[in-house]
ROKEGU-346872 format. One record per residue (C-alpha): z, y, x. Coordinates in Angstrom, 3 decimals. Layout:
% ROKEGU-346872
+----------+----------+----------+
|       up |    north |     east |
+----------+----------+----------+
|        Z |        Y |        X |
...
+----------+----------+----------+
END
This chain:
% ROKEGU-346872
+----------+----------+----------+
|       up |    north |     east |
+----------+----------+----------+
|  -12.856 |   30.074 |   19.075 |
|  -15.669 |   32.712 |   17.660 |
|  -18.952 |   31.832 |   16.926 |
|  -20.405 |   33.583 |   20.118 |
|  -18.442 |   31.570 |   22.281 |
|  -18.838 |   28.131 |   20.564 |
|  -22.821 |   28.842 |   20.957 |
|  -22.013 |   29.233 |   24.644 |
|  -19.641 |   26.547 |   25.065 |
|  -21.218 |   22.642 |   26.065 |
|  -20.591 |   20.582 |   23.291 |
|  -17.635 |   17.562 |   24.715 |
|  -18.514 |   14.450 |   23.826 |
|  -16.575 |   11.298 |   24.839 |
|  -18.568 |    8.129 |   25.526 |
|  -16.069 |    5.002 |   25.678 |
|  -18.566 |    2.121 |   27.081 |
|  -18.429 |   -0.245 |   29.690 |
|  -21.796 |   -1.613 |   29.336 |
|  -23.601 |    0.657 |   32.073 |
|  -27.105 |   -0.030 |   30.504 |
|  -26.058 |    1.958 |   27.386 |
|  -24.259 |    4.794 |   29.455 |
|  -27.784 |    5.449 |   30.805 |
|  -29.540 |    5.481 |   27.731 |
|  -26.904 |    7.470 |   26.400 |
|  -27.185 |    9.929 |   28.822 |
|  -31.082 |    9.809 |   28.403 |
|  -30.894 |   10.578 |   24.839 |
|  -28.157 |   13.491 |   24.955 |
|  -30.396 |   14.984 |   27.972 |
|  -33.458 |   15.077 |   25.794 |
|  -31.251 |   16.253 |   22.860 |
|  -30.833 |   20.003 |   21.465 |
|  -27.620 |   21.054 |   22.287 |
|  -25.867 |   21.735 |   25.606 |
|  -23.203 |   19.169 |   26.189 |
|  -21.151 |   17.411 |   28.797 |
|  -20.778 |   13.673 |   28.046 |
|  -17.337 |   12.236 |   29.876 |
|  -17.686 |    8.517 |   30.195 |
|  -14.789 |    6.028 |   30.310 |
|  -15.403 |    2.665 |   30.700 |
|  -12.488 |    0.756 |   28.843 |
|   -9.966 |    1.328 |   26.261 |
|   -6.902 |    2.471 |   28.152 |
|   -9.111 |    4.972 |   30.099 |
|   -9.869 |    6.235 |   26.962 |
|   -6.621 |    7.084 |   25.598 |
|   -5.540 |    8.221 |   29.261 |
|   -8.649 |   10.854 |   28.728 |
|   -7.826 |   11.536 |   25.276 |
|   -3.771 |   12.064 |   25.670 |
|   -4.753 |   14.218 |   29.069 |
|   -2.716 |   11.428 |   31.454 |
|   -3.111 |   11.020 |   34.985 |
|   -6.441 |   11.726 |   36.587 |
|   -7.458 |   13.014 |   33.273 |
|   -4.906 |   15.845 |   33.014 |
|   -7.401 |   18.758 |   32.954 |
|   -9.629 |   16.612 |   30.762 |
|  -11.426 |   18.962 |   27.830 |
|  -10.584 |   17.931 |   24.013 |
|  -13.583 |   16.000 |   22.846 |
|  -15.937 |   17.593 |   20.047 |
|  -17.252 |   13.905 |   19.489 |
|  -15.962 |   10.225 |   20.438 |
|  -18.907 |    7.581 |   20.622 |
|  -16.396 |    4.597 |   21.159 |
|  -17.739 |    0.568 |   21.497 |
|  -15.367 |   -1.905 |   19.988 |
|  -15.478 |   -4.392 |   22.471 |
|  -13.911 |   -3.009 |   25.583 |
|  -11.861 |   -4.211 |   28.428 |
|   -8.143 |   -3.617 |   28.643 |
|   -7.755 |   -2.193 |   25.149 |
|  -10.449 |   -2.645 |   22.740 |
|  -11.976 |    0.036 |   20.486 |
|   -9.886 |   -1.201 |   17.351 |
|   -6.345 |   -0.432 |   19.446 |
|   -8.384 |    2.788 |   20.619 |
|   -9.565 |    3.833 |   17.153 |
|   -6.170 |    3.116 |   15.632 |
|   -4.058 |    5.403 |   18.141 |
|   -6.583 |    8.282 |   17.794 |
|   -6.737 |    8.399 |   13.804 |
|   -2.680 |    8.380 |   13.784 |
|   -1.701 |   10.929 |   15.952 |
|   -1.826 |   14.270 |   14.327 |
|   -3.432 |   15.997 |   17.507 |
|   -6.322 |   13.712 |   17.867 |
|   -7.229 |   12.493 |   14.125 |
|   -9.467 |   15.306 |   13.508 |
|  -12.109 |   14.326 |   16.012 |
|  -15.001 |   12.463 |   14.551 |
|  -15.057 |    9.161 |   16.080 |
|  -18.636 |    7.452 |   15.756 |
|  -18.118 |    3.288 |   16.162 |
|  -21.224 |    2.596 |   18.228 |
|  -21.210 |   -1.055 |   18.675 |
|  -23.379 |   -4.189 |   19.045 |
|  -21.089 |   -6.225 |   16.322 |
|  -22.855 |   -6.961 |   13.063 |
|  -19.674 |   -8.604 |   12.027 |
|  -18.198 |   -7.261 |    8.230 |
|  -14.874 |   -7.467 |    9.389 |
|  -15.509 |   -5.099 |   12.421 |
|  -17.282 |   -2.565 |   10.005 |
|  -14.239 |   -3.284 |    7.420 |
|  -11.505 |   -2.457 |    9.989 |
|  -12.840 |    0.110 |   11.478 |
|  -13.309 |    1.979 |    8.347 |
|   -9.798 |    0.762 |    7.547 |
|   -8.794 |    2.504 |   10.745 |
|  -10.746 |    5.996 |    9.742 |
|  -13.510 |    5.371 |   11.698 |
|  -16.037 |    8.446 |   10.561 |
|  -19.204 |    6.322 |   10.909 |
|  -19.771 |    2.509 |   12.362 |
|  -23.478 |    2.090 |   13.816 |
|  -24.442 |   -1.083 |   15.254 |
|  -26.692 |   -0.556 |   18.347 |
|  -30.174 |   -1.250 |   18.579 |
|  -31.618 |   -3.614 |   21.343 |
|  -34.559 |   -1.436 |   21.465 |
|  -34.922 |    1.179 |   24.085 |
|  -36.677 |    3.394 |   21.967 |
|  -34.664 |    3.135 |   18.741 |
|  -31.434 |    3.378 |   20.620 |
|  -32.522 |    6.694 |   22.307 |
|  -33.469 |    7.648 |   18.362 |
|  -30.049 |    6.951 |   17.143 |
|  -28.247 |    8.913 |   19.806 |
|  -30.530 |   11.551 |   19.142 |
|  -29.797 |   11.286 |   15.493 |
|  -25.931 |   11.015 |   16.000 |
|  -26.420 |   14.014 |   17.962 |
|  -28.456 |   15.891 |   15.572 |
|  -26.065 |   15.141 |   12.558 |
|  -22.588 |   15.779 |   14.006 |
|  -23.701 |   18.944 |   15.925 |
|  -26.251 |   20.378 |   13.660 |
|  -25.869 |   19.678 |   10.067 |
|  -21.528 |   19.005 |    9.868 |
|  -19.087 |   21.810 |   10.278 |
|  -16.550 |   20.455 |   12.363 |
|  -12.741 |   21.631 |   12.628 |
|  -11.672 |   24.049 |   15.333 |
|  -10.817 |   22.180 |   18.534 |
+----------+----------+----------+
END
């Protein structure tokens, strides 16, 4: 894709999150952001993998430019999802931001062992949560150069 086409295309973000409140806050923060984006939300690890591998109802799903991944998910947890993403040649270059309530050192270490691109503990404060999501958007889509889709 050329730079002109990239400027017109909205950024595709996959949010893997089962907490409706966090989904709402993330939507709001991205709506206030500076980039056109399309937020796709799935609420469990199984659906995340279906989306990424374009299975079933997600056969026409776009390839995400960024994945925001919670660790504690129903059906398949975020660690399993991360492991599958980072071992698949067609998906492993997609940046994965682990965005979780966990403060456990073993979750931090395991996420990086599985090649997460970064690990962020979700703030409980509303304004701080919004700021964190805006910072993620700014960093990954303004500062970082991402590989082509």
